[in-house]
C-alpha positions as CSV (number, residue, x, y, z in Angstrom):
1,M,-3.3,-35.5,-65.5
2,V,-0.9,-35.9,-68.3
3,E,2.5,-37.6,-67.9
4,K,4.7,-35.7,-65.4
5,M,7.1,-33.1,-66.8
6,V,10.0,-31.2,-65.1
7,I,9.8,-27.5,-65.7
8,P,12.4,-25.3,-64.0
9,F,11.4,-21.8,-62.9
10,V,14.2,-20.4,-65.1
11,D,16.4,-22.1,-67.7
12,L,19.0,-19.6,-68.9
13,A,20.9,-22.2,-70.8
14,R,18.1,-22.6,-73.3
15,Q,18.4,-19.0,-74.4
16,F,22.2,-19.2,-74.6
17,R,22.0,-22.3,-76.9
18,S,19.6,-20.5,-79.2
19,I,22.1,-17.7,-80.0
20,E,25.4,-19.4,-79.1
21,P,27.1,-18.8,-82.4
22,E,26.6,-15.0,-82.2
23,L,27.7,-14.9,-78.6
24,T,30.7,-16.9,-79.3
25,K,31.7,-14.6,-82.2
26,A,31.3,-11.6,-79.9
27,F,33.5,-13.2,-77.3
28,V,36.2,-13.8,-79.8
29,D,35.9,-10.4,-81.3
30,V,36.1,-8.5,-78.0
31,G,38.8,-10.9,-76.8
32,R,41.0,-10.3,-79.8
33,S,40.4,-6.6,-79.7
34,G,42.3,-6.2,-76.4
35,G,39.8,-3.6,-75.2
36,Y,37.7,-4.8,-72.3
37,I,36.6,-1.6,-70.5
38,M,34.5,1.1,-72.1
39,G,35.3,1.6,-75.8
40,A,33.4,1.3,-79.1
41,R,31.4,-1.9,-78.3
42,L,29.9,-0.2,-75.2
43,E,29.1,3.0,-77.1
44,S,27.4,1.0,-79.8
45,F,25.2,-0.8,-77.4
46,E,24.4,2.5,-75.6
47,R,23.4,4.1,-78.9
48,K,21.1,1.2,-79.9
49,V,19.4,0.8,-76.6
50,A,18.8,4.6,-76.3
51,E,17.1,4.4,-79.8
52,F,15.1,1.3,-78.7
53,I,13.8,3.1,-75.6
54,G,13.4,6.5,-77.2
55,V,15.7,8.7,-75.2
56,R,18.8,10.8,-76.0
57,H,21.1,9.1,-73.5
58,A,21.8,5.5,-72.3
59,L,24.8,4.7,-70.0
60,G,26.0,1.2,-69.2
61,V,26.9,0.7,-65.5
62,A,27.9,-2.1,-63.3
63,D,24.4,-3.2,-62.2
64,G,20.8,-2.2,-61.8
65,S,21.3,-1.0,-58.2
66,D,24.2,1.3,-59.2
67,A,22.0,2.7,-62.0
68,L,19.5,4.0,-59.3
69,F,22.2,4.9,-56.8
70,L,24.3,6.9,-59.3
71,V,21.3,9.0,-60.4
72,L,20.4,9.8,-56.8
73,K,24.1,10.9,-56.3
74,A,24.1,12.9,-59.5
75,L,21.0,14.8,-58.2
76,D,22.8,15.5,-54.9
77,I,20.1,13.8,-52.9
78,G,21.4,12.9,-49.4
79,P,21.0,13.4,-45.7
80,G,17.9,15.2,-44.7
81,D,16.1,14.3,-48.0
82,E,13.3,11.8,-48.5
83,V,12.6,9.6,-51.5
84,I,9.3,7.8,-51.9
85,T,9.1,4.2,-53.3
86,A,7.0,1.0,-53.1
87,T,7.3,-1.4,-50.2
88,N,6.8,-4.6,-52.2
89,S,9.9,-4.4,-54.4
90,F,13.3,-6.1,-54.3
91,I,15.3,-4.5,-51.4
92,A,17.6,-2.6,-53.9
93,S,14.8,-0.1,-54.6
94,A,15.1,1.1,-51.0
95,W,18.8,0.5,-50.1
96,V,20.0,2.8,-52.8
97,I,18.1,5.6,-51.1
98,A,19.6,4.8,-47.7
99,A,23.0,4.5,-49.4
100,V,23.1,8.1,-50.4
101,G,22.1,9.1,-46.9
102,A,18.5,9.9,-47.6
103,T,15.4,8.4,-46.0
104,P,13.3,5.8,-47.9
105,V,9.6,6.6,-47.5
106,L,7.6,3.5,-48.3
107,V,4.0,3.4,-49.5
108,D,1.5,0.6,-50.3
109,V,0.5,-0.7,-53.7
110,A,-2.6,-1.3,-55.8
111,D,-4.0,-4.6,-57.3
112,D,-1.4,-4.6,-60.1
113,F,1.4,-4.6,-57.5
114,N,2.5,-1.1,-58.6
115,I,2.7,1.9,-56.3
116,D,-0.6,3.6,-55.4
117,P,-0.5,7.3,-56.6
118,Q,-2.9,8.5,-54.0
119,L,-0.6,7.1,-51.3
120,V,2.4,8.7,-53.0
121,E,0.7,12.1,-52.8
122,A,-0.1,11.6,-49.1
123,A,3.5,10.8,-48.4
124,V,5.0,13.9,-49.9
125,T,6.6,16.3,-47.3
126,S,8.8,19.4,-47.5
127,R,11.8,17.0,-47.4
128,T,10.7,14.9,-50.4
129,K,13.1,15.2,-53.3
130,A,12.2,12.2,-55.6
131,I,9.8,9.4,-56.4
132,I,11.0,6.0,-57.5
133,P,8.1,4.1,-59.0
134,V,8.9,0.4,-59.6
135,H,7.6,-1.2,-62.7
136,L,7.0,-4.5,-61.0
137,T,6.7,-7.8,-62.9
138,G,7.3,-5.9,-66.2
139,R,4.2,-3.7,-65.9
140,A,4.6,0.1,-66.0
141,A,3.6,1.9,-62.9
142,P,0.8,4.6,-63.2
143,M,3.1,7.2,-64.6
144,D,0.6,9.8,-65.6
145,E,-0.5,10.2,-62.0
146,I,3.0,10.0,-60.6
147,N,4.4,12.6,-63.0
148,A,1.5,14.9,-62.2
149,I,2.3,14.6,-58.5
150,A,6.0,15.2,-59.2
151,L,5.2,18.3,-61.3
152,K,2.9,19.7,-58.6
153,H,5.6,19.3,-55.9
154,D,8.7,19.8,-58.0
155,L,10.0,16.3,-57.5
156,F,12.3,14.1,-59.6
157,V,10.9,10.9,-61.0
158,L,13.4,8.0,-61.3
159,E,11.9,4.9,-62.8
160,D,13.0,1.6,-61.3
161,A,12.6,-0.3,-64.6
162,A,14.8,-3.2,-63.6
163,Q,12.1,-5.7,-64.5
164,A,10.5,-3.9,-67.4
165,I,12.8,-3.2,-70.4
166,G,10.7,-3.1,-73.5
167,A,7.4,-2.5,-71.7
168,R,5.1,0.3,-72.9
169,Y,2.8,2.8,-71.2
170,R,0.5,4.8,-73.5
171,G,2.8,4.0,-76.4
172,K,6.1,5.0,-74.7
173,R,8.7,2.6,-73.5
174,T,9.7,2.4,-69.8
175,G,12.9,4.3,-69.4
176,A,11.4,7.3,-71.2
177,L,8.5,7.9,-68.8
178,G,10.3,10.0,-66.1
179,H,13.3,12.2,-65.7
180,A,15.6,9.1,-65.7
181,A,15.5,5.4,-65.3
182,G,17.6,2.5,-64.0
183,F,17.5,-0.9,-65.6
184,S,19.1,-4.2,-64.5
185,L,20.9,-6.5,-67.0
186,H,21.1,-9.3,-64.5
187,P,20.9,-12.7,-66.2
188,L,17.3,-13.2,-64.9
189,K,16.0,-10.1,-66.6
190,N,14.3,-9.9,-70.0
191,L,17.5,-8.4,-71.4
192,G,20.2,-10.2,-69.3
193,V,23.9,-10.5,-69.7
194,Y,26.3,-13.2,-68.4
195,G,27.0,-11.6,-65.0
196,D,26.0,-8.3,-63.5
197,G,25.1,-5.3,-65.6
198,G,23.0,-2.1,-65.5
199,L,21.7,0.8,-67.6
200,I,20.7,4.4,-67.0
201,T,18.5,6.3,-69.5
202,T,17.6,9.9,-69.6
203,D,16.8,12.9,-71.9
204,D,18.6,15.3,-69.5
205,D,21.8,16.3,-71.2
206,A,23.4,17.8,-68.0
207,L,22.5,14.8,-65.9
208,A,23.9,12.4,-68.5
209,A,27.2,14.4,-68.6
210,K,27.5,14.2,-64.8
211,L,26.7,10.5,-64.8
212,L,29.4,9.8,-67.4
213,K,31.9,11.1,-64.9
214,L,30.4,9.5,-61.8
215,R,30.4,6.0,-63.3
216,N,34.1,6.4,-64.1
217,H,35.8,7.6,-60.9
218,G,34.7,11.2,-61.6
219,L,37.3,11.5,-64.3
220,R,37.2,14.3,-66.8
221,N,39.8,12.6,-68.9
222,R,42.5,10.0,-68.2
223,D,44.5,12.2,-65.8
224,E,42.0,14.8,-64.4
225,C,39.4,14.0,-61.8
226,E,36.6,16.6,-61.7
227,I,34.4,15.1,-58.9
228,W,34.6,12.2,-56.4
229,G,33.1,9.3,-58.4
230,F,32.6,5.6,-58.4
231,N,33.8,2.6,-60.4
232,S,30.7,1.4,-62.1
233,R,31.1,0.6,-65.7
234,L,29.4,-2.0,-67.9
235,D,32.2,-4.3,-69.2
236,T,32.8,-4.3,-72.9
237,M,32.2,-8.0,-73.2
238,Q,28.8,-7.8,-71.5
239,A,27.9,-4.8,-73.6
240,A,28.6,-6.8,-76.7
241,F,26.4,-9.6,-75.5
242,A,23.6,-7.2,-74.5
243,E,23.7,-5.6,-78.0
244,I,23.2,-9.0,-79.6
245,K,20.3,-9.8,-77.3
246,L,18.7,-6.4,-77.8
247,G,18.0,-7.5,-81.4
248,Y,15.8,-10.3,-80.1
249,L,14.2,-8.5,-77.2
250,D,10.9,-7.5,-78.8
251,N,10.3,-11.1,-80.0
252,W,11.2,-12.6,-76.7
253,N,8.9,-10.1,-74.9
254,A,6.1,-10.9,-77.3
255,R,6.5,-14.6,-76.6
256,C,6.3,-13.9,-72.8
257,L,3.1,-11.9,-73.5
258,S,1.7,-14.8,-75.4
259,I,2.5,-17.2,-72.6
260,A,0.9,-14.9,-70.1
261,Q,-2.2,-14.6,-72.1
262,T,-2.4,-18.4,-72.3
263,Y,-1.9,-18.7,-68.6
264,A,-4.5,-16.1,-67.9
265,A,-7.1,-17.7,-70.1
266,G,-6.5,-21.1,-68.6
267,L,-6.4,-20.1,-64.9
268,A,-8.8,-17.2,-64.5
269,D,-11.5,-19.5,-63.1
270,Y,-9.1,-20.9,-60.4
271,V,-6.8,-18.1,-59.2
272,Q,-6.5,-14.3,-59.6
273,V,-4.5,-13.6,-62.7
274,P,-3.0,-10.3,-64.0
275,V,-5.1,-8.1,-66.2
276,D,-3.7,-6.1,-69.1
277,R,-5.3,-2.7,-69.7
278,A,-5.6,-1.0,-73.1
279,W,-2.9,1.6,-72.5
280,E,-0.2,-0.8,-71.3
281,E,2.0,-3.5,-72.7
282,C,3.5,-5.6,-70.0
283,V,6.7,-7.7,-70.8
284,Y,6.0,-10.2,-68.0
285,H,9.3,-10.5,-66.3
286,N,7.2,-12.5,-63.8
287,F,3.7,-14.0,-64.2
288,V,2.1,-13.7,-60.7
289,I,-1.1,-15.4,-59.7
290,R,-2.8,-15.1,-56.3
291,T,-4.6,-17.6,-54.1
292,E,-5.3,-18.0,-50.4
293,R,-4.0,-21.5,-50.8
294,R,-0.6,-20.4,-52.1
295,D,1.7,-22.6,-50.1
296,A,-0.2,-25.7,-50.7
297,L,-0.4,-24.9,-54.4
298,M,3.3,-24.4,-54.6
299,A,3.9,-27.7,-52.9
300,H,1.5,-29.4,-55.4
301,L,3.3,-27.8,-58.4
302,L,6.7,-28.9,-57.1
303,Q,5.5,-32.4,-56.5
304,N,4.4,-32.5,-60.2
305,G,7.7,-31.1,-61.5
306,V,6.9,-27.4,-61.8
307,D,9.2,-25.0,-59.9
308,T,7.8,-21.6,-58.7
309,R,8.9,-18.6,-56.7
310,V,7.5,-15.8,-54.5
311,H,8.4,-12.2,-55.5
312,Y,8.7,-11.1,-52.7
313,P,7.8,-13.0,-49.5
314,I,8.9,-10.2,-47.1
315,P,7.9,-6.6,-48.0
316,I,10.7,-4.0,-47.5
317,H,9.1,-2.4,-44.5
318,L,9.3,-5.7,-42.6
319,Q,12.9,-6.4,-43.4
320,D,15.4,-6.2,-40.5
321,A,17.4,-3.6,-42.4
322,A,14.3,-1.3,-42.4
323,K,13.6,-1.4,-38.6
324,Q,15.0,2.1,-38.1
325,L,12.4,3.5,-40.5
326,G,9.7,2.8,-37.9
327,Y,7.2,0.8,-39.9
328,K,5.3,-2.1,-38.4
329,L,3.1,-5.1,-39.5
330,G,-0.2,-3.8,-40.7
331,D,1.1,-0.5,-42.1
332,F,0.8,-1.6,-45.7
333,P,-2.1,-4.1,-45.8
334,N,-2.1,-4.7,-49.6
335,A,1.6,-5.5,-49.9
336,E,1.4,-7.7,-46.8
337,R,-1.6,-9.6,-48.1
338,Y,-0.1,-10.1,-51.5
339,A,3.1,-11.4,-50.0
340,K,1.1,-14.3,-48.5
341,T,-1.0,-15.1,-51.5
342,M,1.1,-14.6,-54.6
343,V,3.2,-17.0,-56.5
344,S,5.2,-16.6,-59.8
345,L,4.8,-19.3,-62.4
346,P,7.6,-20.2,-64.9
347,I,7.7,-17.7,-67.8
348,Y,10.5,-17.3,-70.3
349,P,10.5,-17.2,-74.1
350,E,11.9,-20.7,-74.5
351,L,9.0,-22.4,-72.8
352,S,7.1,-24.6,-75.2
353,D,3.3,-24.6,-75.6
354,T,3.3,-28.1,-74.2
355,E,5.1,-27.0,-71.1
356,V,2.8,-24.0,-70.6
357,N,-0.3,-26.1,-71.0
358,Y,1.2,-28.6,-68.5
359,V,1.6,-25.9,-65.9
360,I,-2.0,-24.9,-66.4
361,E,-3.2,-28.5,-66.0
362,V,-1.2,-29.0,-62.8
363,V,-2.7,-25.8,-61.3
364,K,-6.2,-26.9,-62.3
365,S,-5.7,-30.4,-60.9
366,F,-4.9,-28.8,-57.5
367,F,-8.3,-27.1,-57.4
């Protein structure tokens, strides 16, 4: 073993320092402008991110959960309706369905941690209104199959792209693969701001027009309220920060891909590692390995200065909040098995090659 290093799972301050002058200027510019809600800086970010993703509309909202919630509300999905999503995601993928009064219908996942299209098809009923595929770890879900199912059954496809901004599937960016998409701009995401933030993308002009009102109290203008809405706007300051970071996103994602490839090459003989297929470009929000000795490996890594996480240790169907859905242990064997065997290694653009190689050596030393 080489000399011990300390490698945090995340280190957001490194990225801040790398672009601090630009962020500081944006803070001063917005502060001096006196405009802190909506306005030109938000519109500028929305235009640029829509062009980046390849859609006609991008709308900044308060957070990634609101992005999904507001789309479901705009579609008038509610009591009596069902929405299908994966059981191994962050809880927000399901609570937004419950929050509009609909029923979350959970299904199991495949080896890439993304929703299994065959199980989606089997879960469709006369009450199904939408599918929310989750692009987990920064890898796009199997959208060709999902879109085919949606077309067959006249369903809406809402991408949960919270972890996958910049990722590609058959040449198209996530956020342009369904009818609409929700992104998170949480600080931990590949494109993160300095607080909460979210983004909706769509090519549907009518949907975008309705969402513009829903995110802003339902207002038609300053004095006229057209529909009952919500207060879910991306702050001008955060939009300014996001616009700066958008200019770096492809390079940052490329660095994460490079780190992932180094991890995979170094660890494939010891643990199960992700596999990139020819038609996809994963942005590696997380780099997840699998081993039956997961807990012992995590303890070994921590003892040697490497912090890790599990995403996510309790599948949604086994959360207390989901009891009323009627699922039980054993219903989704893949997700349950992965929850006990997977661990996320540190991965962010600012990691040095020396740090990446140290993580590999620590994992190898365990085995």
